[in-house]
C-alpha positions as CSV (number, residue, x, y, z in Angstrom):
1,M,16.3,-51.6,-41.9
2,K,14.4,-49.7,-44.7
3,K,16.7,-46.7,-44.2
4,L,19.7,-49.0,-44.6
5,K,18.4,-50.6,-47.8
6,L,17.7,-47.1,-49.2
7,I,21.3,-46.1,-48.4
8,L,22.6,-49.2,-50.2
9,V,20.4,-48.6,-53.3
10,I,21.6,-45.0,-53.5
11,L,25.3,-46.0,-53.3
12,I,24.9,-48.7,-56.0
13,C,23.1,-46.2,-58.3
14,N,25.8,-43.6,-57.8
15,F,28.6,-46.0,-58.5
16,S,26.8,-47.3,-61.6
17,F,26.3,-43.8,-62.9
18,V,30.0,-42.9,-62.3
19,I,31.1,-46.1,-64.1
20,W,28.9,-45.4,-67.1
21,N,29.6,-41.7,-67.2
22,S,33.4,-42.1,-66.8
23,S,33.6,-44.6,-69.6
24,L,32.3,-42.0,-72.0
25,F,35.3,-39.7,-71.2
26,A,38.0,-42.4,-71.0
27,K,41.0,-41.1,-72.9
28,G,43.2,-44.2,-73.3
29,A,46.4,-45.4,-71.7
30,G,48.8,-42.9,-70.2
31,S,46.2,-40.1,-70.0
32,S,46.3,-39.5,-66.2
33,S,48.4,-37.2,-64.1
34,G,48.9,-37.2,-60.4
35,I,50.5,-40.7,-60.5
36,T,51.7,-40.2,-56.9
37,L,48.1,-40.9,-55.9
38,L,48.8,-44.5,-57.0
39,Q,51.9,-45.1,-54.9
40,P,51.6,-47.8,-52.2
41,V,51.6,-46.4,-48.7
42,S,52.9,-49.3,-46.7
43,A,55.1,-52.3,-47.0
44,K,52.2,-54.5,-45.8
45,A,50.0,-53.4,-48.7
46,V,52.9,-54.1,-51.2
47,G,53.3,-57.6,-49.8
48,L,49.7,-58.2,-50.6
49,A,50.0,-56.7,-54.1
50,E,47.8,-53.9,-52.9
51,A,44.7,-56.1,-52.9
52,C,43.3,-54.0,-50.1
53,S,39.9,-52.6,-51.0
54,A,38.1,-55.2,-48.8
55,I,40.6,-55.2,-45.9
56,S,39.2,-53.5,-42.7
57,G,40.3,-52.3,-39.3
58,E,43.7,-50.9,-40.5
59,V,44.9,-47.4,-41.2
60,L,46.3,-48.4,-44.6
61,T,42.7,-48.8,-45.9
62,L,42.4,-45.0,-46.0
63,H,44.4,-45.1,-49.2
64,Y,42.4,-47.9,-50.9
65,N,38.9,-47.8,-49.4
66,P,38.1,-45.3,-46.6
67,S,35.2,-47.4,-45.4
68,G,37.7,-49.9,-44.0
69,L,38.6,-47.5,-41.2
70,A,35.1,-48.0,-39.7
71,T,36.2,-51.1,-37.7
72,L,39.5,-49.8,-36.5
73,K,39.9,-49.9,-32.7
74,G,41.6,-47.1,-30.8
75,Q,44.4,-45.3,-32.8
76,E,46.9,-46.4,-35.4
77,I,49.8,-44.7,-37.1
78,S,51.9,-45.9,-40.0
79,L,55.0,-44.5,-41.6
80,M,56.9,-45.5,-44.7
81,Y,60.0,-44.2,-46.6
82,Q,61.3,-45.4,-49.9
83,R,64.4,-44.3,-51.6
84,G,64.7,-44.8,-55.4
85,L,67.7,-45.8,-57.5
86,D,68.3,-42.2,-58.4
87,E,67.6,-39.2,-56.1
88,D,63.9,-39.8,-56.0
89,S,62.1,-40.5,-52.7
90,F,58.6,-41.2,-51.5
91,A,57.3,-41.0,-47.9
92,S,53.9,-41.5,-46.3
93,I,52.4,-41.0,-42.9
94,L,48.9,-42.3,-42.0
95,Y,47.0,-41.8,-38.8
96,S,43.5,-42.8,-37.7
97,K,41.5,-42.7,-34.5
98,Q,38.2,-44.1,-33.4
99,F,35.5,-41.8,-32.1
100,P,32.0,-42.6,-30.9
101,F,30.4,-41.0,-33.9
102,A,32.9,-42.2,-36.6
103,T,36.5,-43.2,-37.2
104,L,38.6,-40.4,-38.6
105,G,41.8,-40.6,-40.6
106,A,44.4,-38.5,-42.2
107,S,47.5,-38.9,-44.4
108,V,50.4,-37.0,-46.0
109,L,52.2,-38.4,-49.1
110,Y,55.4,-36.8,-50.3
111,Y,57.2,-37.5,-53.6
112,N,60.4,-35.8,-54.9
113,T,62.5,-36.8,-57.9
114,G,65.3,-34.6,-56.8
115,K,67.0,-32.0,-59.0
116,V,67.5,-32.5,-62.7
117,E,70.2,-30.9,-64.8
118,L,68.9,-29.1,-67.9
119,Y,70.2,-26.7,-70.6
120,D,68.4,-23.4,-71.3
121,L,68.1,-21.8,-74.8
122,S,71.6,-20.3,-74.4
123,W,73.0,-23.8,-73.6
124,E,73.8,-22.9,-70.0
125,K,73.4,-25.7,-67.5
126,I,70.6,-25.2,-65.0
127,S,69.3,-27.3,-62.1
128,K,65.6,-27.7,-61.3
129,V,63.4,-30.0,-59.3
130,G,61.9,-32.5,-61.7
131,Q,58.8,-33.3,-59.8
132,R,57.6,-32.7,-56.3
133,D,54.1,-33.7,-55.0
134,I,52.4,-33.3,-51.7
135,I,49.0,-35.0,-51.1
136,I,47.0,-34.4,-47.9
137,T,44.0,-36.6,-47.2
138,V,41.4,-36.5,-44.5
139,G,38.7,-39.1,-44.2
140,A,35.9,-40.5,-42.1
141,A,34.1,-43.9,-41.9
142,R,31.2,-45.3,-40.0
143,E,29.8,-48.8,-39.5
144,I,26.0,-49.2,-40.1
145,S,24.9,-52.7,-39.3
146,K,26.7,-55.0,-41.7
147,F,27.8,-52.1,-43.9
148,S,30.7,-49.7,-43.6
149,L,30.7,-46.3,-45.4
150,G,33.7,-44.0,-45.9
151,L,34.6,-40.7,-47.5
152,N,37.9,-39.0,-48.2
153,F,38.8,-35.4,-49.2
154,K,42.2,-34.8,-50.9
155,V,44.3,-31.8,-51.7
156,I,47.0,-32.3,-54.3
157,S,49.9,-29.9,-54.8
158,S,52.3,-30.7,-57.6
159,Q,55.3,-29.0,-59.1
160,I,57.1,-30.1,-62.4
161,F,60.2,-28.1,-63.4
162,G,59.0,-25.1,-61.5
163,E,55.5,-25.1,-62.9
164,R,52.9,-25.5,-60.1
165,A,49.5,-27.1,-60.1
166,A,46.8,-28.0,-57.6
167,A,43.7,-30.1,-57.5
168,F,41.0,-31.4,-55.2
169,A,39.6,-34.9,-55.1
170,M,37.3,-37.2,-53.2
171,D,37.1,-40.9,-52.5
172,F,33.9,-42.9,-51.8
173,G,33.9,-46.3,-50.3
174,S,31.7,-49.1,-48.9
175,Q,32.2,-52.6,-47.5
176,Y,29.7,-55.4,-46.7
177,K,30.5,-58.2,-44.3
178,G,27.3,-60.1,-43.9
179,L,27.3,-62.5,-46.9
180,I,29.5,-65.2,-45.6
181,K,31.3,-65.5,-42.2
182,N,34.8,-64.0,-42.3
183,F,34.2,-62.7,-45.8
184,N,34.2,-59.0,-46.8
185,I,33.3,-57.2,-50.1
186,G,34.7,-53.8,-50.8
187,L,33.9,-51.2,-53.5
188,S,35.5,-47.7,-53.8
189,L,35.7,-44.8,-56.2
190,Q,39.0,-42.9,-56.0
191,N,40.4,-39.6,-57.2
192,F,37.1,-38.1,-58.4
193,G,37.9,-34.4,-58.7
194,T,39.4,-31.5,-60.5
195,K,42.3,-31.5,-62.9
196,L,46.0,-30.6,-62.3
197,E,46.6,-27.6,-64.5
198,Y,50.2,-26.9,-65.7
199,L,50.7,-23.9,-68.1
200,S,46.9,-23.6,-68.6
201,K,46.7,-27.3,-69.6
202,G,44.6,-29.5,-67.4
203,E,45.6,-33.1,-66.6
204,S,43.1,-35.6,-65.3
205,L,43.7,-37.4,-62.0
206,P,43.9,-41.2,-62.1
207,L,40.2,-41.9,-61.6
208,T,39.9,-45.4,-60.3
209,I,37.2,-47.9,-59.3
210,R,38.2,-50.8,-57.1
211,F,36.2,-53.9,-56.3
212,G,37.5,-56.6,-54.1
213,T,36.9,-59.4,-51.7
214,R,38.7,-60.6,-48.6
215,Y,38.5,-63.8,-46.5
216,K,40.2,-64.0,-43.1
217,K,40.2,-67.0,-40.7
218,N,41.7,-66.9,-37.2
219,F,42.7,-70.0,-35.4
220,T,44.3,-70.4,-31.9
221,N,47.9,-69.8,-33.0
222,H,47.4,-69.1,-36.7
223,A,45.6,-66.7,-39.0
224,F,45.1,-66.8,-42.8
225,L,44.0,-64.0,-45.1
226,C,43.3,-64.1,-48.8
227,S,42.4,-60.9,-50.7
228,I,41.5,-60.2,-54.4
229,D,41.1,-56.8,-56.0
230,F,40.0,-55.6,-59.5
231,P,41.0,-52.0,-59.9
232,Y,39.8,-50.3,-63.0
233,Y,41.8,-47.3,-64.1
234,I,39.2,-45.4,-66.1
235,N,41.3,-42.8,-68.0
236,D,44.0,-45.4,-68.9
237,E,41.4,-48.1,-69.7
238,E,43.1,-50.8,-67.7
239,I,41.8,-53.5,-65.4
240,L,44.2,-55.3,-63.1
241,F,43.8,-58.5,-61.2
242,L,45.5,-58.3,-57.8
243,F,45.9,-61.3,-55.5
244,G,47.4,-61.4,-52.0
245,V,47.8,-63.9,-49.2
246,E,49.0,-63.6,-45.7
247,Y,49.9,-66.2,-43.0
248,T,50.4,-65.1,-39.4
249,Y,51.8,-67.1,-36.6
250,K,50.8,-66.2,-33.0
251,K,50.0,-62.6,-34.0
252,L,53.8,-62.2,-34.1
253,L,55.2,-63.2,-37.5
254,S,53.5,-62.7,-40.8
255,F,54.5,-63.9,-44.3
256,R,52.9,-62.3,-47.4
257,G,52.8,-62.9,-51.1
258,G,51.1,-61.1,-54.0
259,Y,50.6,-61.3,-57.7
260,R,49.5,-58.6,-60.2
261,L,48.1,-59.1,-63.8
262,N,46.9,-56.7,-66.4
263,L,43.6,-58.2,-67.7
264,M,43.2,-55.7,-70.6
265,N,46.5,-56.5,-72.2
266,L,48.1,-59.8,-71.2
267,R,51.1,-59.3,-73.5
268,D,51.9,-55.7,-72.4
269,S,51.6,-55.4,-68.7
270,S,52.3,-51.7,-68.7
271,R,51.2,-51.0,-65.1
272,E,52.7,-54.0,-63.4
273,D,56.3,-52.9,-62.9
274,E,56.3,-55.4,-60.0
275,P,54.2,-58.5,-61.0
276,I,55.3,-60.5,-58.0
277,N,55.5,-59.2,-54.5
278,C,56.5,-60.8,-51.2
279,G,57.0,-59.5,-47.7
280,I,57.3,-60.2,-44.0
281,G,55.9,-58.5,-40.9
282,I,56.8,-58.6,-37.2
283,T,54.4,-57.5,-34.5
284,W,55.6,-56.9,-30.9
285,K,53.0,-55.7,-28.4
286,N,51.4,-52.6,-30.1
287,Y,54.3,-52.1,-32.6
288,S,54.8,-53.5,-36.1
289,L,57.6,-53.6,-38.6
290,D,56.8,-54.6,-42.2
291,Y,59.2,-55.2,-45.1
292,A,58.4,-56.0,-48.8
293,I,60.1,-56.4,-52.1
294,G,58.8,-56.3,-55.6
295,I,60.2,-58.6,-58.3
296,T,60.4,-56.6,-61.5
297,K,60.7,-57.8,-65.1
298,N,64.4,-56.8,-65.2
299,L,64.9,-58.6,-61.9
300,D,65.4,-55.4,-59.8
301,L,64.2,-55.7,-56.2
302,P,62.6,-52.5,-55.0
303,H,62.6,-52.5,-51.2
304,R,60.0,-50.9,-48.9
305,L,60.0,-50.7,-45.1
306,S,57.3,-49.3,-42.9
307,I,56.7,-49.1,-39.2
308,G,53.4,-48.8,-37.3
309,A,51.9,-48.6,-33.9
310,K,48.4,-49.1,-32.4
311,F,47.4,-47.5,-29.1
């Protein structure tokens, strides 16, 4: 027990140091690169407005708080593909497996804007890939009494108009589930690492601290989940309020809704392109199909579809 308390104290001190130290170097809104790191990786997460830092036992938590993998049973895989209004596309694949010593996870994210037509100095039309990102993540999590601890390693490869850059990053996460029955608390530090360097100019990754809570109650034929997150984007000096709810009937059909609010600037919600989210999920045996849409300010409806399997 003393060893467990010591681990908790060290984690809290480390997080406090990072928060204090990072605030000294915050550069203001729009200062981060590697925005692909902030893309949602599943339709289920989108339906919950990405309030996922305290959710546990699911592979999608690798992207929000790696410690959530610690309670995952068996194996799980999730895939999502999203096509934009232009030629841009985003795809994700996540996989996790439980071992006796820890639960391990991995993911690959891919983003491509497609080719963009430009004019060179002689006014000849040329075609180049606007942006192409590949992000590979490997992580591990372990449950220790009422705590879960997790760690991710990331490799980011990016290309913008032919200029290449690479970076390395880490995520740290923890969850505690002993305060109130069915209640989780989650805390994670994301994208702590090197800079993406294009043409000898370094661009910071979107360093993020997420704190959240989750309450889940299971009944005979029904289940209810409520989740709240407060992600702090350090370089951009933004704090969001994310709220998600889910109702599940007979472990078969799920309905989800989410809301996003920028707490730093209530008049200019620069990061909430989709302030309202809603979704639906169908689970059959070990397979799942999730769908979500985001309602934007100009009333566009971005669609996301993901499939998953547990075995």
